[in-house]
Every structure is written in C-alpha cells, then in structure tokens.
C-alpha positions as CSV (number, residue, x, y, z in Angstrom):
1,X,0.0,0.2,0.0
2,X,1.3,3.3,-1.1
3,X,0.4,5.4,2.0
4,X,2.0,8.3,1.2
5,X,0.0,8.8,-2.0
6,X,-2.8,7.8,-0.7
7,X,-2.6,10.5,1.9
8,X,-1.4,13.1,-0.9
9,X,-4.4,12.6,-3.0
10,X,-6.8,12.7,0.4
11,X,-5.2,16.1,0.9
12,X,-6.4,17.1,-2.6
13,X,-9.5,15.8,-1.9
14,X,-9.9,18.0,1.1
15,X,-8.7,21.3,-0.5
16,X,-11.1,20.8,-3.3
17,X,-14.2,20.1,-1.1
18,X,-13.0,23.6,0.8
19,X,-12.8,25.2,-2.6
20,X,-16.1,24.1,-3.4
21,X,-17.9,25.4,0.0
22,X,-16.6,28.7,-0.9
23,X,-20.0,29.6,-3.2
24,X,-22.2,28.4,-0.4
25,X,-20.2,31.0,2.2
26,X,-20.8,33.6,-0.5
27,X,-24.6,33.2,-0.5
28,X,-24.6,33.3,3.1
29,X,-22.9,36.5,3.1
30,X,-25.4,37.9,-0.1
31,X,-28.9,36.9,2.0
32,X,-27.2,38.0,5.6
33,X,-27.2,34.9,7.3
34,X,-24.5,35.3,9.9
35,X,-24.6,32.2,11.7
36,X,-24.4,29.6,8.6
37,X,-21.7,31.7,7.2
38,X,-19.6,31.3,10.2
39,X,-20.4,27.5,10.2
40,X,-19.3,27.2,6.8
41,X,-16.0,29.3,7.3
42,X,-15.2,27.4,9.9
43,X,-15.6,23.9,8.0
44,X,-13.5,25.4,5.4
45,X,-10.4,26.6,7.8
46,X,-10.6,23.0,9.2
47,X,-10.4,21.4,5.8
48,X,-7.6,23.8,4.7
49,X,-5.6,23.2,8.0
50,X,-5.6,19.4,7.3
51,X,-5.5,19.3,3.6
52,X,-2.4,21.4,2.9
53,X,0.2,19.5,4.9
54,X,-1.0,16.1,3.7
55,X,-0.7,17.5,0.1
56,X,2.3,19.2,0.3
57,X,4.3,17.1,2.8
58,X,3.3,13.8,2.0
59,X,6.0,12.8,-0.8
60,X,5.4,9.3,-2.2
61,X,8.2,7.4,-4.1
62,X,6.5,6.3,-6.8
63,X,3.1,8.1,-8.3
64,X,1.8,5.0,-10.2
65,X,-1.7,4.0,-8.7
66,X,-2.4,0.4,-8.7
67,X,-5.8,-1.0,-8.0
68,X,-6.0,-1.5,-4.7
69,X,-5.1,2.1,-3.9
70,X,-7.8,3.1,-6.0
71,X,-10.4,1.6,-4.2
72,X,-9.2,2.7,-0.8
73,X,-8.7,6.2,-1.8
74,X,-11.9,6.6,-3.4
75,X,-13.9,4.9,-0.4
76,X,-11.6,7.0,2.3
77,X,-12.4,10.1,0.3
78,X,-16.0,9.5,-0.2
79,X,-15.9,9.0,3.7
80,X,-13.7,12.0,4.6
81,X,-16.0,14.0,2.2
82,X,-19.2,13.4,3.9
83,X,-17.8,13.8,7.2
84,X,-16.6,17.0,6.8
85,X,-19.3,17.8,4.5
86,X,-21.9,17.3,7.4
87,X,-19.9,19.9,9.8
88,X,-21.8,23.1,8.3
89,X,-25.2,21.5,9.7
90,X,-23.8,20.8,13.2
91,X,-22.0,24.5,13.3
92,X,-25.0,25.9,12.5
93,X,-27.2,24.2,15.2
94,X,-29.8,23.1,12.3
95,X,-28.6,19.8,12.6
96,X,-26.8,19.4,15.9
97,X,-27.2,15.7,16.4
98,X,-23.8,14.7,14.0
99,X,-25.6,11.4,12.9
100,X,-28.5,13.2,11.3
101,X,-26.1,15.9,9.8
102,X,-23.9,12.8,8.5
103,X,-27.0,10.9,7.2
104,X,-27.9,14.3,5.2
105,X,-24.4,15.0,3.9
106,X,-24.0,11.3,2.5
107,X,-27.5,11.6,0.9
108,X,-25.9,14.5,-0.6
109,X,-22.9,13.4,-1.9
110,X,-24.3,10.4,-3.4
111,X,-27.3,12.2,-5.1
112,X,-29.5,10.0,-3.1
113,X,-32.0,12.8,-1.8
114,X,-32.8,11.0,1.6
115,X,-33.4,13.5,3.8
116,X,-34.1,13.8,7.9
117,X,-34.9,17.6,7.4
118,X,-38.6,18.5,8.4
119,X,-38.8,22.4,8.4
120,X,-37.3,23.5,5.2
121,X,-38.3,27.1,5.1
122,X,-36.3,28.1,8.6
123,X,-33.2,26.8,7.2
124,X,-30.9,29.8,6.3
125,X,-30.0,30.1,2.5
126,X,-26.0,29.4,2.7
127,X,-26.7,25.6,4.5
128,X,-29.5,24.9,2.2
129,X,-27.2,26.1,-0.6
130,X,-24.5,23.8,0.1
131,X,-26.9,21.2,1.1
132,X,-28.1,21.5,-2.3
133,X,-24.7,21.6,-4.4
134,X,-23.5,18.5,-2.7
135,X,-25.6,16.9,-5.4
136,X,-23.5,18.7,-8.0
137,X,-20.4,17.6,-6.7
138,X,-20.9,14.2,-6.1
139,X,-23.1,13.6,-9.4
140,X,-20.1,13.3,-11.9
141,X,-17.5,12.5,-8.8
142,X,-15.2,14.5,-6.6
143,X,-12.1,12.4,-7.8
144,X,-13.2,13.2,-11.4
145,X,-13.2,16.9,-10.5
146,X,-9.9,16.6,-8.7
147,X,-8.2,14.8,-11.8
148,X,-9.7,17.8,-13.9
149,X,-8.3,20.3,-11.4
150,X,-5.1,18.6,-10.8
151,X,-4.2,16.3,-13.9
152,X,-0.6,16.0,-13.0
153,X,-1.2,14.5,-9.2
154,X,-0.2,11.2,-10.0
155,X,1.1,9.7,-13.0
156,X,-2.0,6.6,-13.5
157,X,-5.5,7.5,-12.4
158,X,-7.5,5.1,-14.5
159,X,-8.1,3.2,-11.0
160,X,-9.5,6.2,-9.6
161,X,-11.9,6.9,-11.9
162,X,-12.8,3.2,-12.6
163,X,-13.7,2.8,-8.8
164,X,-15.6,6.0,-8.5
165,X,-17.5,6.0,-11.9
166,X,-20.9,4.7,-12.2
167,X,-21.1,1.8,-14.5
168,X,-19.5,-1.8,-15.3
169,X,-17.0,-0.4,-17.4
170,X,-14.3,2.7,-17.9
171,X,-14.7,4.9,-20.9
172,X,-11.7,7.1,-21.5
173,X,-13.1,9.6,-24.2
174,X,-9.9,11.0,-25.0
175,X,-6.5,8.9,-24.3
176,X,-5.4,11.2,-21.4
177,X,-7.7,10.6,-18.2
178,X,-7.3,13.9,-16.9
179,X,-8.3,15.4,-20.2
180,X,-11.4,13.2,-20.0
181,X,-12.1,14.5,-16.6
182,X,-11.8,18.0,-18.1
183,X,-14.2,17.2,-20.9
184,X,-16.8,15.4,-18.7
185,X,-17.1,18.3,-16.1
186,X,-17.1,21.1,-19.1
187,X,-20.3,19.0,-20.7
188,X,-21.5,19.0,-17.2
189,X,-21.3,22.3,-16.4
190,X,-22.6,23.4,-19.6
191,X,-25.9,21.4,-19.0
192,X,-26.3,22.8,-15.7
193,X,-25.9,26.0,-17.2
194,X,-28.7,25.4,-19.5
195,X,-31.2,24.2,-17.1
196,X,-30.5,27.1,-14.9
197,X,-31.5,29.4,-17.6
198,X,-34.4,27.6,-18.7
199,X,-35.5,27.5,-15.2
200,X,-35.2,31.2,-14.9
201,X,-37.2,31.6,-18.0
202,X,-40.0,29.5,-16.7
203,X,-40.2,32.0,-14.0
204,X,-38.0,30.7,-10.6
205,X,-35.5,33.1,-9.0
206,X,-32.2,32.6,-9.3
207,X,-31.6,30.9,-5.6
208,X,-34.7,28.4,-6.1
209,X,-33.0,27.9,-9.9
210,X,-29.9,27.0,-8.7
211,X,-31.3,24.5,-6.0
212,X,-33.2,22.5,-8.2
213,X,-30.8,22.7,-11.1
214,X,-28.2,21.0,-8.6
215,X,-30.9,18.6,-7.8
216,X,-31.4,17.6,-11.1
217,X,-27.9,17.7,-12.6
218,X,-26.6,15.6,-9.6
219,X,-29.8,13.5,-10.2
220,X,-30.0,14.0,-6.3
221,X,-33.6,15.7,-5.4
222,X,-32.8,18.2,-2.7
223,X,-35.3,20.7,-2.8
224,X,-35.5,23.9,-0.1
225,X,-39.3,23.2,-0.1
226,X,-41.2,20.2,1.6
227,X,-43.6,19.9,-1.1
228,X,-40.6,19.5,-3.5
229,X,-41.6,20.3,-7.3
230,X,-44.9,20.7,-6.2
231,X,-44.5,23.5,-4.3
232,X,-44.3,25.7,-7.7
233,X,-47.7,24.6,-8.9
234,X,-46.4,24.8,-12.2
235,X,-46.8,22.3,-15.4
236,X,-44.1,24.5,-17.5
237,X,-41.7,23.7,-14.7
238,X,-42.6,20.0,-13.9
239,X,-42.0,19.2,-17.8
240,X,-38.6,21.2,-17.9
241,X,-37.5,19.3,-14.8
242,X,-38.6,15.9,-16.7
243,X,-36.7,16.7,-19.7
244,X,-33.3,17.3,-17.8
245,X,-33.7,14.5,-15.4
246,X,-33.9,12.3,-18.6
247,X,-31.1,14.0,-20.0
248,X,-28.9,13.6,-17.1
249,X,-29.4,9.8,-16.9
250,X,-27.8,9.3,-20.3
251,X,-24.2,8.6,-20.9
252,X,-22.3,11.4,-20.7
253,X,-19.9,9.8,-23.4
254,X,-22.9,9.8,-25.6
255,X,-23.3,13.6,-25.6
256,X,-19.3,13.9,-26.4
257,X,-19.8,11.9,-29.7
258,X,-22.8,14.4,-30.7
259,X,-20.7,17.7,-30.1
260,X,-17.9,16.2,-31.8
261,X,-20.1,15.6,-34.8
262,X,-20.7,12.0,-34.4
263,X,-24.4,12.2,-33.5
264,X,-25.6,9.6,-35.7
265,X,-23.4,7.0,-33.7
266,X,-24.7,8.3,-30.4
267,X,-28.2,8.0,-31.7
268,X,-27.8,4.6,-32.6
269,X,-26.4,3.7,-29.1
270,X,-28.0,0.5,-27.8
271,X,-27.7,1.3,-24.3
272,X,-29.5,4.6,-25.5
273,X,-32.1,2.5,-26.7
274,X,-32.8,0.2,-23.6
275,X,-32.7,3.4,-21.4
276,X,-35.3,5.5,-23.5
277,X,-37.4,2.1,-24.2
278,X,-37.8,1.6,-20.5
279,X,-38.8,4.8,-19.6
280,X,-41.2,4.9,-22.4
281,X,-42.6,1.9,-21.7
282,X,-42.9,2.7,-17.9
283,X,-44.2,5.9,-18.7
284,X,-47.0,4.7,-20.9
285,X,-48.0,2.0,-18.1
286,X,-48.1,4.5,-15.2
287,X,-50.2,6.9,-17.5
288,X,-52.7,4.2,-17.9
289,X,-53.2,3.0,-14.4
290,X,-53.7,6.6,-12.4
291,X,-57.6,6.9,-12.9
292,X,-57.3,9.2,-9.9
293,X,-56.2,12.2,-12.1
294,X,-58.7,13.4,-14.6
295,X,-57.8,13.4,-18.0
296,X,-54.9,11.7,-20.0
297,X,-52.7,14.6,-20.4
298,X,-53.1,15.4,-16.7
299,X,-51.9,11.5,-16.1
300,X,-49.1,11.7,-18.5
301,X,-48.0,15.0,-16.7
302,X,-47.6,13.4,-13.6
303,X,-46.8,9.4,-14.7
304,X,-43.8,11.0,-17.2
305,X,-42.3,13.0,-14.0
306,X,-42.4,10.4,-11.6
307,X,-40.8,7.3,-14.0
308,X,-38.3,10.0,-14.6
309,X,-37.4,10.8,-11.2
310,X,-37.3,7.5,-9.8
311,X,-35.4,6.3,-12.8
312,X,-32.8,8.9,-13.1
313,X,-32.7,8.4,-9.4
314,X,-33.5,12.0,-8.8
315,X,-36.0,11.7,-6.3
316,X,-38.2,14.6,-7.1
317,X,-42.0,14.5,-6.3
318,X,-45.1,16.1,-7.8
319,X,-47.7,13.9,-6.2
320,X,-47.7,11.3,-3.5
321,X,-47.3,8.3,-5.1
322,X,-48.0,6.2,-1.9
323,X,-51.5,7.0,-2.7
324,X,-51.0,5.7,-6.3
325,X,-52.3,2.2,-7.6
326,X,-50.3,-0.7,-6.3
327,X,-49.3,-2.0,-10.1
328,X,-48.0,1.7,-10.6
329,X,-45.8,1.8,-7.4
330,X,-44.3,-1.6,-8.6
331,X,-43.4,0.0,-11.7
332,X,-41.8,2.6,-9.8
333,X,-39.7,0.0,-7.9
334,X,-38.8,-1.7,-11.0
335,X,-37.5,1.2,-12.7
336,X,-35.7,2.3,-9.3
337,X,-33.7,-1.1,-9.3
338,X,-32.6,-0.5,-13.1
339,X,-31.6,3.6,-12.7
340,X,-29.9,5.2,-15.8
341,X,-26.7,4.7,-17.9
342,X,-23.6,4.1,-17.1
343,X,-21.4,7.1,-17.2
344,X,-24.3,9.3,-16.0
345,X,-24.9,11.0,-12.7
346,X,-27.9,8.3,-12.2
347,X,-27.9,5.6,-9.9
348,X,-29.4,2.3,-9.8
349,X,-27.6,-1.2,-11.3
350,X,-27.4,0.6,-14.6
351,X,-29.2,-0.2,-18.0
352,X,-26.6,-1.6,-19.3
353,X,-26.4,-4.3,-16.7
354,X,-30.1,-4.9,-17.0
355,X,-30.0,-5.3,-20.7
356,X,-26.9,-7.7,-20.1
357,X,-28.9,-9.8,-17.5
358,X,-31.6,-9.9,-19.7
359,X,-29.6,-11.3,-22.7
360,X,-27.9,-13.7,-20.5
361,X,-30.7,-15.2,-19.2
362,X,-32.1,-15.7,-22.5
363,X,-29.0,-16.9,-23.9
364,X,-29.2,-19.8,-20.9
365,X,-32.9,-20.5,-21.6
366,X,-31.9,-21.2,-25.2
367,X,-28.8,-23.4,-24.0
368,X,-31.4,-25.8,-22.3
369,X,-33.1,-26.6,-25.9
370,X,-29.9,-26.0,-27.9
371,X,-27.0,-27.2,-26.0
372,X,-24.4,-27.7,-28.8
373,X,-25.0,-24.1,-30.5
374,X,-22.2,-21.6,-29.4
375,X,-24.4,-18.5,-28.7
376,X,-22.6,-15.1,-27.7
377,X,-24.1,-12.4,-26.0
378,X,-23.9,-9.3,-28.1
379,X,-24.2,-5.2,-26.9
380,X,-23.5,-2.5,-29.0
381,X,-22.7,-4.6,-31.8
382,X,-20.0,-6.5,-30.1
383,X,-19.5,-9.6,-28.5
384,X,-19.6,-9.3,-24.7
385,X,-16.8,-11.5,-22.5
386,X,-17.5,-14.0,-20.6
387,X,-15.5,-12.4,-17.7
388,X,-18.0,-9.2,-18.1
389,X,-21.1,-11.3,-18.0
390,X,-19.6,-13.1,-14.7
391,X,-18.7,-9.6,-13.4
392,X,-22.6,-8.7,-14.0
393,X,-24.0,-11.4,-12.6
394,X,-22.2,-11.2,-9.5
395,X,-22.6,-7.4,-9.3
396,X,-26.5,-8.2,-9.1
397,X,-26.3,-11.0,-6.7
398,X,-23.9,-8.8,-4.0
399,X,-26.7,-6.1,-5.0
400,X,-29.6,-8.1,-3.8
401,X,-27.7,-9.5,-1.0
402,X,-26.7,-6.1,0.4
403,X,-30.3,-4.9,-0.2
404,X,-31.7,-7.8,2.0
405,X,-29.0,-7.4,4.9
406,X,-29.7,-3.4,4.8
407,X,-33.4,-3.8,5.2
408,X,-33.0,-6.7,7.9
409,X,-30.3,-4.3,9.6
410,X,-32.7,-1.3,10.1
411,X,-35.6,-3.5,10.9
412,X,-33.8,-4.5,14.0
413,X,-34.7,-1.4,15.4
414,X,-38.4,-2.3,15.3
415,X,-39.9,1.0,14.3
416,X,-41.5,0.6,11.0
417,X,-43.2,-2.3,8.9
418,X,-41.5,-4.6,6.1
419,X,-42.9,-2.2,3.2
420,X,-40.9,0.9,4.8
421,X,-37.6,-1.1,5.4
422,X,-37.3,-2.7,2.5
423,X,-37.8,0.1,0.3
424,X,-35.5,2.6,2.9
425,X,-33.2,0.0,2.1
426,X,-33.4,-0.1,-2.0
427,X,-33.6,3.6,-2.4
428,X,-30.8,4.2,-0.4
429,X,-28.7,1.5,-2.3
430,X,-30.1,2.9,-5.7
431,X,-29.4,6.6,-4.5
432,X,-33.0,7.6,-5.3
433,X,-34.5,9.1,-2.3
434,X,-38.0,8.5,-1.7
435,X,-39.6,5.0,-0.9
436,X,-42.8,3.8,0.1
437,X,-44.6,3.6,3.3
438,X,-43.0,6.0,6.1
439,X,-40.4,7.1,3.7
440,X,-42.6,7.9,0.8
441,X,-42.4,11.0,-1.4
442,X,-44.4,13.5,1.6
443,X,-42.4,11.5,4.0
444,X,-38.6,11.5,5.5
445,X,-36.2,9.3,7.1
446,X,-35.9,11.5,10.6
447,X,-38.1,8.6,12.2
448,X,-35.1,6.0,12.0
449,X,-32.8,5.7,15.1
450,X,-29.0,6.4,15.0
451,X,-28.1,2.8,13.8
452,X,-30.4,2.6,11.2
453,X,-29.2,6.0,9.7
454,X,-25.5,5.0,9.9
455,X,-26.8,1.4,8.0
456,X,-28.4,3.4,5.6
457,X,-25.7,5.8,5.2
458,X,-23.3,2.8,4.2
459,X,-25.8,1.9,1.7
460,X,-26.0,5.1,0.0
461,X,-21.9,4.9,-0.3
462,X,-21.9,1.6,-1.4
463,X,-24.7,2.5,-4.0
464,X,-23.0,5.3,-5.3
465,X,-19.2,3.9,-5.5
466,X,-20.9,0.6,-7.3
467,X,-20.5,-1.5,-3.8
468,X,-16.9,-2.8,-4.2
469,X,-14.8,0.3,-2.9
470,X,-16.9,0.4,0.2
471,X,-16.4,-3.6,0.7
472,X,-12.8,-3.4,0.0
473,X,-12.3,-1.3,3.3
474,X,-13.2,-4.5,5.2
475,X,-11.0,-7.0,3.2
476,X,-7.9,-7.7,5.1
477,X,-5.7,-8.1,1.6
478,X,-6.0,-4.5,1.0
479,X,-4.0,-3.4,3.7
480,X,-1.2,-5.7,3.2
481,X,2.2,-4.6,2.2
482,X,2.4,-7.1,-0.9
C-alpha cells in the first residue's frame, strides 16, 4: 500500500471540498445569514488546515496507482467528504446531532436525496445551498473533479476513475484521463447552466433555480421546499425538470460523441435505446393506470415526471405516489432498481447491466434447448466477454444481498413495517431518495434511529460507488504491504 500517495490525494480532495464550499459561504453573505456563514467558514478553514500538510508534506516514492490504492482512496475520500461536509449542519445548529448531519451529507454527495430535514423553510440560505450543491459535486464524482483540476497529481489515475465512476466499464473519451475528466465536467457544467437559464425563463428566482438545477443535474433531488417541485404549481417547470432528469440519466460519453459530430453513432447506441425504451414503457404503463387524475394529459404529466424522477434516481416529487395504484408503485420500484445509464449521474444497477442480465438469461434458456450451439451475447454490436457477464451477474447478486441485509439491519430497531424498511434500503442503495410507506415522497427518514441511519448511509455510499470500494475496506488483503 502506497500510503504516502493515498495521503497526498486525500489531502487534495479536502482542499477541493474546501474550495467547493466557498460559493455557499458567498450565498450566506449575500442573504445576511451570519450563523451559517460562520459555520461554513469554520469548516473551510478546518479542511484547509488538514489538507495543506497532507498535500505538500506527503512525498510518495512512486506516483503510479495500483487497483487496491484506487479502491481505498475512493472509499476513504467519500467517507471524509461526507464527514466534513456534515459539519456546516452541526456548526450552524440546524442539525446538531452529528449522525443526522452525516446522513444528510452522505445523502447529498451520493445524490440520493433522502432527508431527515423537516422544517425546510426555516433553514438559512447558505446551508441549504451547500446541501444542494453536494448533489452537483457528487454527481460526476469528487475525484473526477480533482483529476480535472489537478491532472498531473499522479502518473496513473484510471483506477481512481474506475472505482468512482458509475457503470460496469471505464470509458476514456480521449487518451489522457485528466483530459477526459475536464471534458466530462465541461459538458456537465454546460448542461447545468442550460437548465438554470431555462428555469429562470420559466419563472423561478435565481436561488430556487440553482437549488433545483443542482438537484436535477446531480440526479439528487434535494429541494428547499417540503412539497418538492409540487410547491411551484407549474406544469411548465415540471415538464422542464422531467426533460432534464431524463437527459442527465444518459451516458455523458454520448453527449461528447454528439458534440464532436458523431451524433448518428450516439443515436444508434443500444444502451440509449434500452434506456429510453424502459422509460417510455414505464411512463405509458403508469399513465394508463392513474385514474385518480382527470384526463389523459394530466395523468401523463404526473406519470412521466415520477417515472423520470425515479428511473434517473433524482427523487423529486409532484404527487404522493404512496396513494397510487399498487401496479404503478411496482413499476416505480422496478425502474428504481434499473436506474440510468452507465457514465451518467444516475444510480441504480444501470441500464447496461439490466440489458446484459436479460440477454444472459435469454441465452441460458436457449442453451437448455440447444446445448451444442455456441451463443454469444452481443451489446452495442460487439460480443461481450464471458468475464464481463460474470461480473454483471456477481454485481447483481451482491446488490440483492446488500439490499436484504440492509433491510434486515434497519428492521432491528423495530420502528417500521416491512414495506418501509425494504424500500428504505432499496432507495438508499439505488440512490433514489423517496421510498414507500413511512419514507414515501411526502415523508422523510427522521423516524429512524442512529443505528439505522448509519446503515442507510453505508448503503448510499455503497450504491454510489458501485458496491466494491466500500466492501474493499473490510478486506484484509487490501491493507497488506504486498
């Protein structure tokens, strides 16, 4: 284990987090909220005080990262990111219980959107801005941001991005990983700016537009209103956010292809077809089963928004889908598991894994009737290696196992029923936000105790980091010298 290199990169991560907290401090000053401004400044100074020595004094003998260092750095960076990101909530006094503050910070950075906040309107602007800005930081990944800003910090960085990026495979859009990180963040920032401008034109004030743009771009779903998007009573705003939720669930590599002129190839993407096909089917099915809303267009408005919100794992709400027909709730749970595309800011097991699992299952059924025929699973026009198929199957098994164990662990508190506990674990592992029952779209997670909140926080981190970086911390071989 190259501990000095690990320490150096963790120091850089702390400095990046301190820098990303500065806009929230400016917002606190603009709105004359001295309490949260002081809380933010105190946290910034703490991170700078710790991060500078780690960055400058740690002098690794070699700069190349191995796979295990990549996993350890990603896991520790996200734990530290959340741990320090929780401090403004504590220092401001609005979430004095550190476990509650940690849950909120983890939910923000992992773009989950589950919350323990109840009195939204009483929170100061700076802290609420930071709460939503964590979505934007975590959406593309803090270490991808670090690589974009400090591309020369290490000689080999693919293991960092591989461990942090959502999806079963790593896609470098240009040869150098640092350049790839810059391009990804430029696309991310451009789409964010576009949504912000459109929401301003739709009638939102700049503060609300920023809050809900961060929540949509990062597919997180934090709002500064208890009623979420329904608080605006605007079909136009709902359609705009629906469009951008679907957009941010698409693989960012496809945006790069389209921008560089290869838009026909981007439109032919099989992953994109699966993603839009699942979204369209779920939307039509939900619309047909929403009789409580008068008229087809009203049902389409609510159904398309909620399917986009859940499938992109954003978690915004315009209605209490706890009251919807059971069949519609089952559709929402299924797309919650699927999630968005690999290489997007969305969570879930990802569309590409869903497609490969479907094709793998179909092949095994065919193999039963044609045992001598060689059948290759193909995706994006290419044969998929058996190793990749095994990894996808293993990922799904680990995902289901963690879901069941997490639901069992939080049920030990004995506070809620099976539906609530199971969907709470699912929504945290898939980084969605709202579940069913007592954690539905108009409820929150404040009713859980400290133990359950810690378990759910670990599930959120595991889901955002594709399970294995967090699990790797508990493997003894990771920490051995050789």
